[in-house]
C-alpha positions in Angstrom: 6.2 11.5 -4.4 10.0 12.0 -4.7 12.0 9.5 -2.9 15.7 9.9 -2.2 18.1 7.0 -3.4 18.4 5.2 0.0 14.3 5.2 0.5 14.3 3.7 -3.3 16.5 1.0 -2.4 14.5 0.3 0.7 11.4 0.2 -1.2 12.7 -1.8 -3.9 13.9 -4.4 -1.1 10.7 -4.5 0.4 9.0 -5.1 -2.9 11.5 -7.9 -3.9 11.0 -9.7 -0.6 6.9 -9.6 -0.9 7.3 -11.0 -4.6 8.5 -14.1 -2.9 5.2 -14.7 -1.1 2.9 -16.8 -3.3 -0.4 -14.7 -1.9 1.3 -11.4 -2.2 2.3 -11.9 -5.7 -0.8 -13.3 -6.9 -2.4 -9.8 -7.1 -2.3 -7.9 -10.3 -4.0 -4.6 -11.6 -6.7 -5.8 -13.9 -7.7 -3.6 -17.2 -10.5 -1.7 -15.0 -8.0 -0.8 -12.3 -5.3 0.1 -15.1 -8.0 2.1 -17.0 -8.9 4.1 -13.8 -5.2 4.9 -13.1 -4.7 6.1 -16.9 -7.8 8.3 -16.4 -7.0 9.8 -13.1 -3.4 9.9 -13.3 -0.5 8.8 -10.6 -0.7 12.1 -8.7 -4.5 11.3 -7.8 -3.8 7.7 -7.0 -1.0 9.0 -4.6 -3.4 11.3 -3.0 -6.2 8.4 -2.9 -3.4 5.9 -1.2 -2.8 8.7 1.4 -6.5 9.4 2.2 -7.1 5.4 2.6 -4.0 4.9 4.6 -4.9 8.0 6.8 -8.6 7.3 7.5 -8.4 3.3 7.3 -5.0 2.2 8.8 -3.6 5.1 10.9 -6.0 5.6 13.6 -5.9 3.6 16.7 -8.1 1.7 17.6 -8.5 0.8 13.7 -12.0 0.0 13.0 -12.8 -3.4 11.2 -9.1 -4.5 11.2 -8.3 -7.0 8.7 -11.5 -6.3 6.8 -11.1 -2.5 6.0 -9.4 -2.9 2.7 -11.5 -4.4 -0.1 -9.8 -7.1 -2.7 -11.0 -5.2 -5.6 -12.2 -2.0 -7.0 -9.4 0.6 -6.7 -5.8 0.3 -7.8 -4.7 1.1 -4.3 -6.8 -1.7 -2.7 -5.0 -4.0 -5.0 -1.5 -2.6 -4.4 -2.4 -2.9 -0.5 -2.9 -6.4 -0.4 0.0 -7.0 -2.8 2.4 -4.9 -0.3 0.8 -6.1 3.0 -0.4 -2.5 3.9 -4.0 -3.7 4.0 -4.7 -4.0 7.8 -2.6 -3.5 10.9 -1.9 -7.1 11.2 -0.2 -7.3 8.0 1.5 -4.0 8.7 2.7 -5.7 12.0 3.9 -9.2 10.3 5.5 -7.9 7.2 7.1 -4.2 8.2 7.3 -4.4 11.8 4.9 -1.5 12.6 3.0 -1.9 15.9 -0.7 -2.4 16.0 -1.6 -1.0 19.1 -0.9 3.0 18.3 -1.9 5.3 15.7 0.7 5.3 12.8 3.3 8.1 12.7 3.6 10.4 9.7 6.8 8.6 8.5 4.9 5.5 8.5 2.4 6.8 6.3 4.8 8.2 4.0 6.4 4.9 3.7 3.1 3.0 3.2 2.0 5.4 0.6 5.6 5.2 -1.2 5.3 1.4 -1.2 1.8 1.3 -2.7 2.8 4.0 -5.4 5.8 2.0 -6.3 4.1 -1.4 -6.4 1.5 0.5 -8.6 4.3 1.8 -11.0 5.8 -1.6 -11.4 2.6 -3.2 -12.2 0.9 -1.1 -14.4 
């Protein structure tokens, strides 16, 4: 996923802000997730992120909101909690993305980029 300079700065600022949260900054990739990332490659992980966002977060109404993202088992899941993109409540609180509608394509791309950049920084 290619980001332009403005998008890179915006994502970087978001990640810096999230690091100030004790809870959000507590998430780390463990060896199991790092190994999975290395085996599958970043391109596959990017696709997984898009798939998870599209199926678990984007629809409205969102099924099991607040409980749809596991806390372990996949690098994207860990990144979602670290970046506050794990549920519609966190998306609303941290990123001002409304809960009561389907996600727009630009929002899906933003969430995917945020997750992928967090994974790159924390691998």
